[in-house]
C-alpha positions in Angstrom: 40.8 -52.3 -38.1 42.9 -50.0 -36.0 45.6 -52.3 -34.6 47.8 -52.8 -37.6 50.6 -50.4 -36.4 52.2 -52.2 -33.5 54.3 -49.4 -32.1 53.5 -45.7 -31.4 55.8 -43.0 -32.7 58.7 -42.1 -30.4 57.1 -38.7 -29.5 53.6 -39.5 -28.4 51.2 -37.8 -26.0 48.2 -39.9 -25.0 45.9 -36.9 -24.5 46.6 -35.6 -27.9 46.1 -39.1 -29.3 42.7 -39.4 -27.7 41.4 -35.8 -27.7 43.6 -33.4 -29.6 43.4 -35.3 -32.9 39.6 -35.5 -32.6 39.3 -31.8 -31.8 40.9 -31.1 -35.2 39.2 -33.9 -37.2 35.6 -33.8 -35.7 35.3 -30.7 -33.5 31.5 -30.6 -33.3 31.0 -34.3 -32.7 29.7 -35.2 -29.2 32.6 -36.7 -27.2 31.0 -37.2 -23.8 27.4 -37.6 -22.5 27.2 -37.5 -18.8 23.8 -38.6 -17.4 23.0 -37.6 -13.8 20.1 -38.0 -11.4 16.6 -37.4 -12.9 18.2 -38.0 -16.3 19.9 -34.6 -16.3 22.3 -34.6 -19.3 25.6 -32.8 -19.7 27.4 -33.0 -23.1 30.8 -32.0 -24.4 31.9 -31.9 -28.0 35.5 -32.8 -28.8 36.3 -29.1 -29.4 34.8 -28.2 -26.0 36.6 -31.0 -24.2 39.9 -30.0 -25.9 39.5 -26.4 -24.9 38.7 -27.2 -21.3 41.5 -29.7 -21.0 44.1 -27.3 -22.3 42.8 -24.6 -20.0 43.1 -26.9 -17.0 46.6 -28.0 -18.1 47.7 -24.3 -18.2 46.3 -23.8 -14.7 48.1 -26.8 -13.4 51.4 -25.5 -14.8 50.7 -22.0 -13.6 50.4 -23.4 -10.0 54.0 -24.6 -10.2 53.5 -28.2 -11.2 56.3 -29.6 -13.4 56.8 -32.5 -15.8 56.3 -35.8 -14.0 54.4 -34.4 -11.0 51.5 -36.6 -9.8 48.0 -35.2 -9.8 45.5 -37.3 -7.7 41.9 -37.1 -8.8 39.2 -37.9 -6.2 35.7 -37.4 -7.7 32.6 -39.2 -8.6 31.6 -39.8 -12.3 31.9 -36.1 -13.2 32.9 -34.5 -16.4 35.7 -32.8 -14.4 37.2 -36.2 -13.6 37.7 -36.8 -17.3 38.9 -33.3 -18.0 41.4 -33.2 -15.2 42.7 -36.6 -16.1 43.4 -35.6 -19.7 44.7 -32.2 -18.6 47.4 -33.8 -16.5 48.5 -35.9 -19.5 48.3 -32.8 -21.8 50.6 -30.9 -19.4 53.2 -33.7 -19.2 52.1 -34.6 -15.6 51.0 -38.0 -14.2 47.3 -38.6 -13.5 46.4 -40.7 -10.4 42.8 -41.8 -10.6 41.2 -42.7 -7.3 37.8 -43.5 -5.8 35.5 -41.0 -4.1 34.7 -43.8 -1.7 38.1 -43.9 -0.1 38.2 -43.2 3.6 40.4 -40.2 4.7 43.1 -42.7 5.8 43.0 -44.5 2.5 43.2 -41.2 0.6 46.1 -40.1 2.8 48.0 -43.3 2.0 47.6 -42.8 -1.7 48.8 -39.2 -1.5 51.8 -40.1 0.5 52.7 -43.3 -1.3 52.4 -41.7 -4.7 54.1 -38.5 -3.9 51.2 -36.5 -5.2 51.9 -32.8 -5.7 48.2 -31.9 -6.2 44.8 -33.3 -5.4 41.6 -32.5 -7.4 38.5 -33.2 -5.4 34.8 -33.4 -6.2 31.8 -32.6 -4.1 31.7 -34.6 -0.9 35.3 -35.8 -1.2 37.1 -34.7 1.9 40.8 -34.3 2.2 41.9 -33.7 5.8 44.1 -30.5 6.1 46.7 -32.4 8.1 47.0 -35.0 5.3 47.1 -32.4 2.5 50.3 -30.8 3.8 51.8 -28.6 1.1 50.0 -30.3 -1.7 47.9 -28.1 -4.1 44.2 -28.6 -3.5 42.0 -28.2 -6.6 38.3 -27.9 -5.8 35.4 -27.4 -8.2 35.8 -23.6 -8.2 39.5 -23.8 -9.0 38.9 -26.3 -11.8 36.1 -24.1 -13.3 38.4 -21.1 -13.3 41.2 -23.1 -15.0 38.8 -24.3 -17.7 38.0 -20.8 -18.7 41.5 -19.5 -18.4 44.1 -19.1 -21.2 44.9 -22.6 -22.5 48.3 -24.2 -23.3 48.9 -23.7 -27.0 49.6 -27.4 -27.6 49.9 -30.7 -25.8 53.2 -31.5 -24.1 55.9 -33.0 -26.3 56.2 -36.3 -24.4 58.0 -39.4 -25.3 56.0 -42.6 -25.7 57.8 -44.0 -22.7 57.2 -41.0 -20.4 54.9 -41.7 -17.4 51.3 -40.8 -17.9 49.0 -42.6 -15.4 49.6 -44.1 -12.0 46.8 -46.5 -11.0 46.6 -48.4 -7.8 45.6 -52.1 -7.3 42.7 -52.9 -5.1 44.9 -54.0 -2.2 43.2 -57.4 -1.9 46.1 -59.1 -0.1 47.9 -56.1 1.3 48.2 -52.3 0.8 47.3 -51.1 -2.7 50.3 -50.9 -5.0 50.9 -48.3 -7.6 51.2 -49.3 -11.3 52.8 -46.7 -13.5 51.7 -46.6 -17.2 53.5 -44.7 -20.0 51.8 -42.7 -22.7 52.3 -45.6 -25.1 49.8 -47.6 -23.0 46.9 -46.0 -24.8 48.4 -47.1 -28.1 49.0 -50.5 -26.7 45.2 -51.0 -26.2 44.6 -51.1 -30.0 44.3 -54.9 -30.2 41.4 -54.9 -27.9 39.6 -52.3 -29.9 39.3 -54.7 -32.8 39.3 -58.1 -31.1 37.2 -57.5 -27.9 35.3 -54.2 -28.2 34.8 -54.1 -32.0 35.0 -50.3 -31.6 34.8 -47.7 -34.3 34.1 -44.0 -34.8 30.4 -44.8 -35.4 30.0 -46.2 -31.9 28.4 -44.9 -28.7 29.9 -46.6 -25.7 28.0 -46.8 -22.4 30.0 -47.9 -19.4 28.4 -48.8 -16.1 31.6 -48.4 -13.9 33.2 -45.6 -11.9 36.1 -43.5 -13.3 38.7 -44.6 -10.8 38.8 -48.1 -12.3 41.0 -48.8 -15.3 38.1 -50.8 -16.8 35.9 -47.7 -16.9 38.7 -45.2 -17.6 40.0 -47.3 -20.5 37.0 -48.9 -22.1 34.6 -46.1 -21.1 36.6 -43.1 -22.1 40.1 -43.5 -23.6 39.2 -46.3 -26.0 36.1 -44.5 -27.5 38.0 -41.3 -27.8 41.0 -42.9 -29.4 38.8 -43.8 -32.4 36.5 -40.7 -32.3 33.5 -42.5 -30.8 31.1 -41.0 -28.2 31.3 -42.0 -24.5 28.4 -42.1 -22.1 28.8 -42.2 -18.4 26.2 -42.3 -15.6 26.4 -40.4 -12.3 23.0 -41.2 -10.8 21.5 -43.8 -8.4 22.8 -47.3 -9.0 19.6 -49.0 -9.9 20.1 -52.0 -12.2 16.9 -51.1 -14.1 18.6 -47.8 -15.3 21.0 -49.4 -17.8 18.5 -50.8 -20.4 16.8 -47.4 -20.3 20.1 -45.6 -20.9 21.0 -47.9 -23.8 17.6 -47.2 -25.4 17.6 -43.4 -24.7 21.1 -42.7 -25.9 21.2 -45.3 -28.6 24.3 -47.0 -27.2 25.9 -49.4 -29.6 28.2 -51.1 -27.0 27.5 -51.6 -23.3 30.2 -52.5 -20.8 29.8 -53.8 -17.2 30.9 -56.5 -14.8 29.2 -59.9 -15.0 27.4 -59.4 -11.6 25.7 -56.3 -13.0 24.5 -58.1 -16.1 22.9 -60.6 -13.7 21.2 -57.9 -11.8 20.0 -56.2 -15.1 18.5 -59.5 -16.2 16.8 -60.0 -12.9 15.5 -56.5 -12.2 15.9 -54.4 -15.4 13.6 -56.2 -17.9 15.8 -55.7 -21.0 13.1 -57.0 -23.4 10.8 -54.1 -22.4 13.2 -51.6 -24.0 14.2 -50.8 -27.6 17.8 -52.1 -27.6 18.0 -52.3 -31.4 21.0 -49.9 -31.4 23.1 -52.2 -29.3 25.5 -54.4 -31.3 27.0 -56.3 -28.3 27.8 -56.1 -24.6 31.3 -56.4 -23.1 32.3 -57.6 -19.7 35.4 -58.0 -17.5 36.4 -57.7 -13.9 35.2 -61.2 -12.9 34.5 -64.5 -14.5 31.4 -64.6 -16.7 29.1 -67.4 -15.6 27.6 -69.5 -18.4 24.1 -68.9 -17.2 24.5 -65.2 -17.4 25.9 -65.4 -20.9 23.0 -67.6 -22.0 20.3 -65.4 -20.3 21.7 -62.2 -21.8 21.8 -63.6 -25.3 18.3 -65.0 -25.0 16.9 -61.7 -23.5 18.6 -59.3 -25.9 19.6 -61.3 -28.9 23.0 -59.6 -28.6 26.5 -61.2 -28.0 28.3 -60.7 -24.7 32.1 -60.6 -25.1 34.3 -61.4 -22.1 37.9 -60.3 -21.5 40.6 -61.1 -19.0 43.2 -58.6 -17.8 44.7 -56.8 -14.8 45.7 -53.3 -13.7 49.3 -53.9 -14.8 48.6 -54.8 -18.5 44.8 -54.4 -19.0 43.0 -57.0 -21.1 44.9 -59.3 -23.4 42.6 -62.4 -23.6 39.1 -62.1 -24.8 36.3 -63.2 -27.0 35.0 -60.7 -29.5 34.0 -60.0 -33.1 37.1 -61.9 -34.3 37.4 -64.5 -31.5 34.6 -67.1 -31.2 32.9 -67.5 -27.8 33.2 -70.8 -25.9 31.0 -71.0 -22.8 33.1 -71.0 -19.6 36.2 -69.5 -21.3 37.4 -65.9 -21.3 38.7 -66.4 -24.9 42.0 -66.4 -26.5 45.0 -64.0 -26.7 44.1 -61.1 -28.9 46.0 -61.0 -32.2 49.0 -58.7 -31.7 49.5 -59.8 -28.1 52.6 -61.7 -27.0 51.6 -64.3 -24.4 53.9 -66.9 -22.9 53.7 -69.4 -20.0 56.8 -69.2 -17.9 58.2 -71.6 -15.4 58.2 -70.6 -11.7 62.0 -70.8 -11.6 64.7 -70.9 -14.1 65.0 -69.4 -17.6 61.9 -69.1 -19.8 
């Protein structure tokens, strides 16, 4: 159980919590497995990730960025996405994850609305020069040079309440809105580690999402790293049949995806054809889990599928899981350690 301590220490850096601690405790353990097209595999140990992150952090500061400046990240599921994200936090900056599928106009809106001081871009992600203005552009070559440069000696001495991540809502009803999360947010995820994910150092987490989404960034990377587990991400063609194969090949113990992808896997992926013996359970969020998908997954794999309910502002707080029994058609109950209240529309609570 990892959620006993309810509050982080007053001085708390989320990157140190997720990465620096592991670089000291388990430096040679695999932190990240990135699978690309044709099953090409890139791996990073915790020591390698820590060194790269501190190198990028130094490079960001050397370019004139200062505490609290926003760094927008616009890449696909690349290792550099993870490294730049944690480097921003390690330097005391604010990371702004964004999608590589944004149009130039959408990317320009996020840059302007967020006040981004720098933009890190991956292959194929275009930033119009007129939109860039005087912002610092960090392409693949610049990031590679920073990774191999002199690192910062230690992670920034941030307060738990200092800003760390700025995420934007999907903009379903209007323009996307920024949600600012403090460093303590990573610590505040601890109840879901026990009561939804059932996550421990021994796990290998495979997430099917893209890095710009808090579901992927949190469940796919920060949560596994916070307990010293291994994270697996995929950057190849989005074929539903690939996921059972990746579970089998990389001996994933937990798989996370949206319910609609579970439905596609069941229809096109033929899970019983693969050795899924390493898998302990699946996790799902992002949309309601239909009862027929839950039943079909359990029948096809013999593994539980745990659902969670949350949002960009506060992540998941209601779930089923190892400690919360499933009930078909329900996303579960408030996780132990969460404070949940029903408030009136008007008047005092």
